[in-house]
C-alpha positions as CSV (number, residue, x, y, z in Angstrom):
1,M,-1.9,18.3,24.7
2,G,0.1,15.7,25.7
3,V,-3.2,13.3,25.1
4,F,-4.0,13.9,21.7
5,I,-0.4,13.4,20.7
6,F,-0.4,10.0,22.4
7,I,-3.8,9.1,20.5
8,L,-2.3,10.8,17.0
9,I,0.7,8.5,17.6
10,L,-1.9,5.6,18.1
11,W,-3.9,6.6,15.0
12,Y,-1.4,6.7,12.3
13,G,1.5,4.8,13.6
14,G,-1.4,1.6,14.3
15,L,-2.7,2.8,10.7
16,F,0.5,2.8,8.9
17,F,1.3,-1.3,10.2
18,Q,-2.0,-2.0,9.2
19,T,-1.6,-0.5,5.8
20,F,2.3,-1.4,5.0
21,F,2.5,-4.5,7.0
22,L,-1.5,-6.6,7.5
23,H,-2.7,-4.9,3.9
24,R,-0.3,-4.4,1.3
25,Y,2.1,-7.3,3.0
26,A,1.1,-10.0,4.3
27,A,-3.1,-9.5,2.4
28,H,-1.3,-9.0,-0.9
29,Q,2.2,-9.1,-1.4
30,T,3.2,-6.4,-3.1
31,F,6.8,-6.2,-1.7
32,S,8.9,-8.0,-0.2
33,M,11.4,-8.1,2.7
34,S,14.2,-10.5,4.8
35,K,12.6,-12.6,7.7
36,T,14.1,-10.2,10.2
37,G,12.4,-6.9,8.6
38,E,8.8,-9.4,8.7
39,K,9.2,-9.9,12.2
40,L,10.3,-6.4,12.9
41,C,7.1,-5.9,11.9
42,Y,5.1,-8.6,13.9
43,V,6.8,-6.4,17.3
44,L,6.1,-2.7,15.4
45,T,2.8,-3.6,14.7
46,W,1.6,-5.0,18.0
47,I,4.1,-1.8,19.9
48,F,1.1,0.9,17.4
49,Q,-1.5,-1.8,17.9
50,G,-1.2,-2.4,21.6
51,P,-4.5,-4.0,23.0
52,N,-5.8,-3.8,19.2
53,Y,-3.3,-6.3,17.5
54,L,-4.7,-8.0,14.7
55,S,-2.6,-11.0,13.2
56,A,-1.0,-10.6,10.3
57,Y,-2.5,-14.1,9.4
58,G,-6.0,-13.8,10.7
59,Y,-6.0,-10.6,8.5
60,G,-4.3,-11.6,5.4
61,V,-7.1,-15.1,4.8
62,M,-9.7,-12.5,5.7
63,H,-8.8,-9.5,3.3
64,R,-8.4,-11.6,0.7
65,M,-11.8,-13.5,1.3
66,H,-13.2,-9.3,1.0
67,H,-11.5,-9.0,-2.6
68,A,-12.7,-12.9,-3.9
69,Y,-16.3,-12.3,-2.3
70,A,-16.9,-8.8,-1.8
71,D,-20.6,-7.5,-1.8
72,T,-21.4,-11.0,-1.2
73,E,-22.9,-13.0,1.0
74,K,-19.3,-14.6,1.5
75,D,-17.7,-11.3,2.2
76,P,-16.4,-11.3,5.6
77,H,-17.5,-6.9,5.6
78,S,-20.1,-5.4,4.0
79,P,-22.6,-2.7,4.0
80,K,-25.3,-4.5,1.9
81,Y,-25.7,-7.2,4.2
82,D,-25.3,-5.5,7.6
83,P,-28.0,-2.7,8.9
84,N,-25.7,-0.8,10.5
85,P,-21.4,-0.1,10.9
86,F,-21.3,-1.5,14.4
87,A,-23.3,-4.9,13.3
88,M,-20.3,-5.4,10.6
89,M,-18.0,-5.3,12.3
90,W,-19.1,-7.6,15.0
91,R,-19.5,-9.8,12.3
92,T,-16.1,-8.5,10.4
93,F,-14.7,-9.6,14.6
94,N,-16.0,-13.6,14.5
95,T,-14.9,-14.2,10.7
96,Y,-11.5,-12.9,12.0
97,Q,-11.4,-14.7,15.6
98,A,-12.3,-18.0,13.3
99,I,-9.5,-17.7,11.3
100,N,-7.1,-17.1,12.9
101,K,-7.8,-19.8,15.3
102,K,-8.1,-22.2,12.8
103,Q,-11.8,-23.0,13.5
104,I,-12.8,-22.7,10.2
105,G,-11.9,-24.3,6.8
106,V,-10.2,-22.2,4.4
107,E,-9.7,-22.7,0.6
108,E,-5.1,-22.8,-0.4
109,H,-5.5,-19.9,-2.0
110,F,-6.4,-17.9,0.5
111,T,-3.8,-18.5,2.7
112,K,-0.5,-18.9,0.3
113,N,2.4,-17.7,1.5
114,V,0.1,-15.6,4.1
115,P,3.1,-14.9,7.0
116,Q,2.7,-16.7,9.9
117,W,4.3,-15.9,13.2
118,E,2.3,-18.2,16.0
119,A,3.9,-18.1,18.8
120,F,4.6,-14.2,19.1
121,D,0.6,-13.8,18.0
122,K,-0.6,-16.3,20.2
123,F,1.7,-14.3,22.9
124,A,0.4,-10.5,21.2
125,S,-2.9,-11.4,21.1
126,S,-3.1,-12.3,24.7
127,N,-6.0,-11.0,27.5
128,A,-2.2,-10.8,29.0
129,S,-0.9,-8.6,26.9
130,R,-4.3,-6.9,26.2
131,L,-4.5,-6.0,29.4
132,A,-1.0,-4.8,30.0
133,W,-0.9,-2.5,27.5
134,G,-4.6,-0.6,29.1
135,A,-3.0,-0.5,31.5
136,L,-0.2,1.4,30.5
137,Y,-2.4,3.2,28.7
138,V,-4.2,3.9,32.0
139,L,-1.0,5.4,33.1
140,L,0.0,7.5,30.3
141,F,-4.0,9.8,30.5
142,Y,-2.3,10.0,34.2
143,L,0.0,11.8,33.5
144,L,-1.0,13.4,30.1
145,A,-4.3,14.7,30.9
146,T,-4.7,18.6,32.5
147,A,-9.0,18.1,32.2
148,W,-10.8,15.9,33.5
149,W,-13.4,15.3,30.0
150,Q,-9.4,14.5,28.0
151,W,-10.1,10.9,29.8
152,L,-13.3,10.7,27.4
153,F,-10.4,10.1,24.8
154,L,-9.5,6.6,26.5
155,P,-12.3,4.3,24.7
156,L,-10.9,5.5,21.1
157,T,-7.4,4.0,22.2
158,F,-9.0,0.2,22.5
159,V,-10.6,0.2,19.7
160,M,-8.2,2.5,16.6
161,A,-8.0,-1.1,14.7
162,P,-11.5,-1.6,14.6
163,L,-12.5,1.6,13.7
164,H,-10.3,1.9,11.0
165,G,-11.6,-1.0,9.5
166,M,-15.3,0.3,9.9
167,I,-14.0,3.6,8.0
168,I,-12.9,1.4,4.8
169,N,-15.0,-1.6,5.4
170,W,-18.4,1.0,5.8
171,Y,-17.9,4.1,4.6
172,A,-15.7,3.9,2.3
173,H,-18.1,1.2,0.5
174,V,-21.2,3.7,0.9
175,Y,-20.2,7.4,0.9
176,G,-16.7,8.6,-2.1
177,Y,-16.3,9.1,-5.6
178,V,-15.6,6.3,-8.2
179,N,-12.5,6.0,-10.6
180,F,-13.7,2.4,-11.7
181,K,-17.1,0.8,-13.0
182,L,-16.5,-2.9,-10.8
183,D,-18.6,-5.3,-9.5
184,N,-18.4,-4.8,-6.1
185,T,-20.0,-0.6,-4.1
186,S,-15.9,0.3,-3.3
187,K,-15.1,3.6,-3.9
188,N,-12.3,6.6,-3.0
189,L,-13.6,7.8,0.4
190,L,-11.3,11.1,0.8
191,P,-9.5,12.9,-2.7
192,F,-6.8,13.6,-0.2
193,D,-6.3,10.9,1.9
194,F,-4.7,12.7,5.1
195,L,-6.5,10.1,7.1
196,M,-6.0,6.8,6.2
197,L,-2.4,7.2,5.1
198,G,-3.9,5.9,1.7
199,E,-6.3,3.1,2.7
200,S,-9.4,5.7,1.3
201,Y,-8.4,4.6,-1.9
202,H,-10.7,1.6,-1.6
203,N,-12.2,1.7,-5.3
204,N,-8.6,2.2,-6.7
205,H,-7.8,-0.6,-4.8
206,H,-10.0,-3.0,-5.9
207,K,-8.9,-2.3,-9.4
208,Y,-5.9,-3.3,-9.1
209,S,-5.5,-5.2,-5.9
210,G,-1.5,-6.0,-7.0
211,K,-0.6,-2.6,-6.5
212,P,1.6,-1.2,-4.2
213,N,0.7,2.5,-4.7
214,F,-3.1,3.3,-3.1
215,G,-3.2,6.6,-5.3
216,G,-1.8,8.1,-8.1
217,V,-5.0,7.6,-10.5
218,R,-5.8,11.2,-9.9
219,W,-3.4,14.6,-9.5
220,H,-4.8,14.3,-5.8
221,E,-4.6,11.2,-4.3
222,V,-1.4,11.2,-2.8
223,D,-0.9,7.7,-0.7
224,P,1.3,8.7,2.1
225,T,2.6,4.4,3.0
226,F,3.9,4.6,-0.5
227,L,5.3,7.6,0.0
228,V,7.3,6.1,2.2
229,M,7.4,2.7,0.7
230,W,9.4,4.5,-1.9
231,V,12.0,5.8,0.2
232,M,12.2,2.3,1.8
233,N,12.0,0.3,-1.9
234,K,15.4,3.1,-3.1
235,L,17.2,1.9,0.2
236,G,16.6,-1.9,-0.8
237,M,14.7,-1.9,3.1
238,I,12.2,-3.9,0.5
239,R,11.2,-5.0,-3.1
240,F,8.6,-3.8,-4.7
241,K,6.8,-6.6,-6.9
242,N,5.2,-4.7,-9.0
243,G,4.6,-0.6,-9.9
């Protein structure tokens, strides 16, 4: 039981900071917060993503490119141009690395105001950091696992962030329903998003990329991340830019 609680903490903790900080803040800037809050989010992203840590800069720039070039040859991740989800995610990884390490030229409007903490990113993305997290995960499995087959879930903890990306960037462009007819294949993957904390409302998001609430178009579209953000906004921890 302990192993599965640990996996759930990693799944939803890492996913929350991916959608709240990397996606809604760094890429789309749907809200503002203090520099102290921003740096705290960097640290919490590292804690919950562990060996899967994603840079706000690399993620933010790449995601803006996805919106600008959705389902074209310039899209960093589109099912139209890869034979399977794993090929798409490998291409996504290489694009992310090239952007994050500034190995390719990127137009200024993709980088404008995207937060970057270079020193922390270098540390959190280092092999030493990733190996340390990996060793900690192995130790926790050793302490928590009560049957041999539970160790089969260990590899999942090392690829959660890519898996989150694959679910949305592949499956939410292939399966689901559409609220808005757009010039791309984005779909709402789940009618009630218990799995991806609002990220599954991908068609809604492509229609209104500047809104902090990804759900709310239909009565059953509840965005759990937005509910947390609404409370944070009321408490003055963040400030919405759009409703």
